[in-house]
C-alpha positions in Angstrom: 44.8 -43.1 20.0 48.2 -43.5 18.4 51.3 -41.9 19.9 51.5 -38.2 19.3 54.1 -36.7 17.1 56.6 -34.4 18.9 55.2 -30.9 18.3 53.8 -28.2 20.6 50.5 -27.2 18.9 48.0 -29.1 16.7 45.4 -27.6 14.5 41.8 -28.9 14.9 42.1 -31.2 11.8 45.1 -33.0 13.3 43.4 -33.3 16.7 40.4 -34.9 14.9 42.7 -37.4 13.1 44.6 -38.3 16.3 41.7 -38.6 18.7 38.7 -39.6 16.5 36.7 -36.6 17.9 34.9 -34.6 15.2 35.8 -30.9 14.8 32.2 -29.9 15.3 32.1 -31.7 18.7 35.3 -30.1 19.8 33.8 -26.7 19.0 30.6 -27.7 20.9 32.7 -28.7 24.0 34.4 -25.3 23.8 31.1 -23.5 23.9 29.4 -25.7 26.5 32.2 -26.7 28.8 34.9 -24.1 28.3 37.4 -26.6 26.8 39.2 -23.9 24.9 42.3 -24.4 22.7 45.6 -23.4 24.0 45.8 -20.6 21.3 43.6 -19.0 18.6 45.0 -17.3 15.6 42.0 -15.7 13.9 39.6 -18.7 13.3 42.4 -21.2 13.6 42.3 -23.3 16.8 45.5 -24.7 18.2 45.6 -27.4 20.8 48.5 -28.2 23.1 50.2 -31.6 23.3 48.7 -32.1 26.8 45.2 -31.2 25.6 45.4 -33.8 22.8 46.5 -36.5 25.2 43.6 -35.5 27.5 41.1 -35.7 24.6 42.3 -39.1 23.7 41.5 -40.3 27.2 38.2 -38.6 27.2 37.3 -40.3 23.9 38.1 -43.7 25.5 35.8 -43.0 28.4 33.0 -41.8 26.2 33.4 -45.0 24.1 32.9 -47.0 27.3 29.5 -45.2 28.0 30.5 -42.3 30.2 28.9 -38.9 29.4 31.1 -35.9 28.3 29.6 -33.8 31.1 31.1 -36.2 33.7 34.6 -36.4 32.3 35.4 -33.1 30.5 36.6 -31.3 33.6 38.7 -34.1 35.1 42.4 -33.7 35.2 44.9 -36.2 33.8 45.3 -38.2 37.0 41.5 -38.5 37.4 41.1 -39.6 33.8 43.7 -42.3 34.3 41.9 -43.4 37.5 38.6 -43.7 35.6 40.3 -45.6 32.7 42.1 -48.0 35.1 38.9 -48.5 37.1 37.1 -50.0 34.1 40.1 -51.3 32.3 40.0 -54.7 34.0 36.4 -55.2 33.0 35.3 -56.6 29.7 33.6 -53.7 27.9 30.2 -54.6 26.4 29.4 -53.5 22.9 28.6 -49.8 23.2 25.5 -48.3 21.7 26.4 -44.7 21.5 24.3 -42.2 19.6 25.3 -40.2 16.6 24.2 -37.1 14.7 21.3 -37.5 12.2 22.3 -37.5 8.5 20.2 -34.8 6.8 19.4 -34.2 3.1 18.1 -30.8 2.0 15.9 -30.3 -1.1 14.8 -26.9 -2.2 16.4 -23.5 -2.8 14.7 -21.9 0.2 15.9 -24.4 2.8 19.4 -24.4 1.2 19.6 -20.6 1.6 18.2 -20.9 5.1 20.8 -23.4 6.1 23.6 -21.1 4.9 22.2 -18.2 7.0 21.9 -20.4 10.1 24.0 -22.2 12.6 23.4 -25.9 12.2 23.1 -27.9 15.4 25.9 -30.5 16.1 23.1 -33.0 16.3 22.6 -32.8 12.6 25.0 -33.5 9.7 24.0 -32.3 6.3 25.2 -34.9 3.8 23.3 -34.0 0.7 21.9 -30.8 -1.0 19.8 -30.4 -4.1 18.2 -27.2 -5.4 15.0 -29.0 -6.5 13.3 -32.3 -6.5 14.3 -33.0 -10.1 17.9 -32.8 -9.1 17.5 -35.3 -6.3 15.5 -37.8 -8.4 18.1 -37.7 -11.2 21.1 -38.0 -8.8 22.5 -41.5 -9.6 24.2 -41.9 -6.2 22.5 -39.9 -3.4 24.0 -40.5 0.0 22.2 -42.6 2.6 20.2 -40.2 4.9 18.1 -40.5 8.0 15.9 -37.5 7.1 15.1 -35.6 3.9 13.8 -32.0 4.2 11.7 -31.6 1.1 10.7 -28.0 0.2 8.0 -27.9 -2.5 5.7 -25.2 -3.9 2.7 -27.4 -3.7 2.1 -30.3 -1.3 1.7 -33.1 -3.8 1.5 -36.6 -2.1 2.8 -38.3 -5.3 5.9 -36.2 -5.2 6.6 -37.1 -1.6 6.1 -40.8 -2.5 8.7 -40.5 -5.3 11.3 -39.1 -2.9 10.4 -41.8 -0.4 10.8 -44.5 -3.0 14.4 -43.5 -3.6 15.3 -44.2 0.0 12.5 -46.2 1.7 14.2 -46.2 5.1 14.5 -42.4 5.2 12.0 -40.1 6.9 10.7 -37.2 4.9 9.8 -33.8 6.2 7.8 -31.9 3.6 7.7 -28.1 3.7 5.1 -26.5 1.4 3.9 -23.1 0.3 0.5 -24.0 -1.0 -1.8 -27.0 -0.3 -5.5 -27.9 -0.5 -7.4 -29.4 2.4 -7.4 -32.8 0.7 -3.6 -32.7 0.3 -3.1 -31.8 4.0 -5.5 -34.5 5.1 -3.7 -37.1 2.9 -0.5 -36.2 4.7 -2.0 -36.5 8.1 -3.5 -39.9 7.3 -0.1 -41.0 6.1 1.5 -39.8 9.3 3.5 -37.2 7.3 3.9 -34.1 9.4 4.1 -31.4 6.6 5.1 -27.9 7.6 4.1 -24.5 6.1 6.8 -22.3 4.6 8.4 -20.0 5.7 9.6 -21.3 9.1 12.8 -20.8 11.2 15.7 -23.1 10.8 15.4 -23.9 14.5 11.9 -25.4 13.9 13.3 -27.5 11.0 16.0 -28.8 13.3 13.5 -29.7 16.0 11.3 -31.5 13.5 14.2 -33.5 12.2 15.5 -34.5 15.6 12.0 -35.6 16.6 11.9 -37.8 13.5 15.3 -39.2 14.1 14.5 -40.0 17.8 16.3 -39.2 21.0 17.6 -42.7 21.6 19.3 -42.7 18.1 20.8 -39.3 18.8 22.2 -39.8 22.2 22.5 -43.6 22.7 23.2 -44.6 26.3 23.7 -40.9 27.1 20.2 -39.9 26.2 19.2 -36.7 28.1 15.9 -36.2 29.9 13.3 -34.6 27.6 11.0 -33.5 30.4 11.6 -32.3 33.9 9.7 -33.8 36.9 7.5 -30.7 37.0 6.5 -31.1 33.3 5.8 -34.8 33.8 3.5 -34.0 36.7 1.7 -31.3 34.7 1.2 -33.8 31.8 -0.3 -36.5 34.1 -2.7 -34.1 35.8 -3.8 -32.6 32.5 -4.5 -36.0 30.9 -8.3 -36.2 30.5 -8.3 -38.9 27.8 -10.5 -41.9 28.1 -7.5 -44.3 28.2 -5.2 -42.1 30.4 -2.3 -43.1 28.1 -0.2 -40.0 29.0 -0.6 -40.7 32.7 0.4 -44.3 32.3 3.6 -43.3 30.4 4.5 -40.7 32.9 4.2 -43.2 35.7 6.6 -45.6 33.9 9.1 -42.7 33.3 9.0 -41.9 37.0 9.7 -45.5 37.8 12.6 -45.7 35.4 14.1 -42.5 36.8 13.8 -43.8 40.3 15.5 -47.1 39.3 18.3 -45.2 37.5 19.0 -43.3 40.7 18.9 -46.5 42.8 21.5 -48.1 40.5 23.7 -45.1 40.7 23.6 -45.2 44.5 24.4 -48.9 44.5 27.3 -48.3 42.1 28.8 -45.6 44.4 28.6 -48.0 47.3 30.2 -50.8 45.3 33.0 -48.5 44.3 33.6 -47.4 47.9 33.9 -51.0 49.0 36.5 -51.7 46.3 34.3 -53.9 44.1 35.1 -52.1 40.8 33.8 -54.9 38.5 30.4 -54.8 40.2 30.4 -51.0 40.2 31.1 -50.9 36.5 28.3 -53.4 35.8 25.9 -51.2 37.8 27.0 -48.2 35.9 26.3 -50.0 32.6 22.9 -51.1 33.9 22.1 -47.5 34.9 23.0 -46.4 31.4 20.7 -49.0 29.9 17.8 -47.9 32.2 18.5 -44.4 31.1 18.1 -45.5 27.5 14.8 -47.2 28.3 13.6 -44.0 30.0 14.6 -42.0 26.9 12.6 -44.4 24.7 9.6 -44.0 27.0 9.9 -40.2 26.9 10.2 -40.3 23.1 7.0 -42.3 23.0 5.3 -39.7 25.3 6.5 -36.9 23.0 5.0 -38.7 20.0 1.7 -39.1 21.8 1.6 -35.4 22.8 2.4 -34.2 19.4 -0.5 -36.2 17.9 -2.9 -34.9 20.6 -1.9 -31.3 20.4 -1.2 -31.1 16.6 1.8 -29.1 17.6 4.9 -31.3 16.9 7.4 -28.5 17.4 6.4 -27.6 20.9 4.6 -30.8 22.1 6.1 -30.9 25.5 3.7 -29.7 28.2 -0.1 -29.6 27.7 -0.2 -26.6 30.0 2.1 -24.5 27.9 0.5 -24.6 24.5 1.0 -20.9 24.0 4.8 -21.0 24.4 6.7 -19.8 21.4 9.8 -21.8 22.2 10.5 -25.4 23.1 11.7 -26.4 26.6 15.5 -25.6 26.8 16.3 -29.1 28.1 15.1 -30.8 24.9 18.5 -30.5 23.2 20.9 -29.2 25.8 20.9 -31.5 28.8 23.4 -34.3 28.7 22.7 -36.0 32.0 20.3 -38.9 32.8 
């Protein structure tokens, strides 16, 4: 972060420019961790000089792989200590996550977006009122996921959208479909959804397509609690016991993550900061591996249950809401 200009209060746009932290993320930190601006004038947020300096230090630590939940409540001296502790160590290339870039096609989903609060995990980068508008757009932005609302579930229409951006996932939302059209989508691994549906369900579908590791990077949260994992393993009555095997691997990775954290604390206590930092990075990498395994488990459960929105616990198929920790946890 560059030196701050001499002024007492900064609007959120200036804070973003000075620190590199997006305005949406600052608002999320305000909601989740109580990092409130020094003043509010209506909807205008004003941050103090000290707050902006603190945010700059927080951004440096996040870029080095530390989670926001571990640093947001530290004071200035503690932040400096963390920065100095890892400052003498060569920082490996970070692999931090990012929000998913989302395109919306269809009047219904555009209206629904305007009436809803969009998760900070999604960034809407393109909007088109209909498929024709998207297909005729000479320069559509690169997107991770396209939400495609159509009156009729036509596979050839989905293919046209995919052809424009072959690396982009498509989430079709339809009003009418024949059994053959639905079967074609299932055989093509396209998880079409029936309109109408809540914005929250659309978000969960998009985040599932984007993938937890892409979203969170080295700070990937746990998708399932220990209790949920145990329930899944016990309920696995498949011939190959694939769910049980994945659950066992996730338990092993969680245990290894805890072990590395303990080793890191001991190394830090003995004054070996370089080794402690290496252990911390290793723990983050194991957390990433665990997140990938959990994502694989979620994919398997979704296919088995034919319930991609709530596919978390085989013993909770009647739940109307997904587990809270799917999006909100930020710890390993």
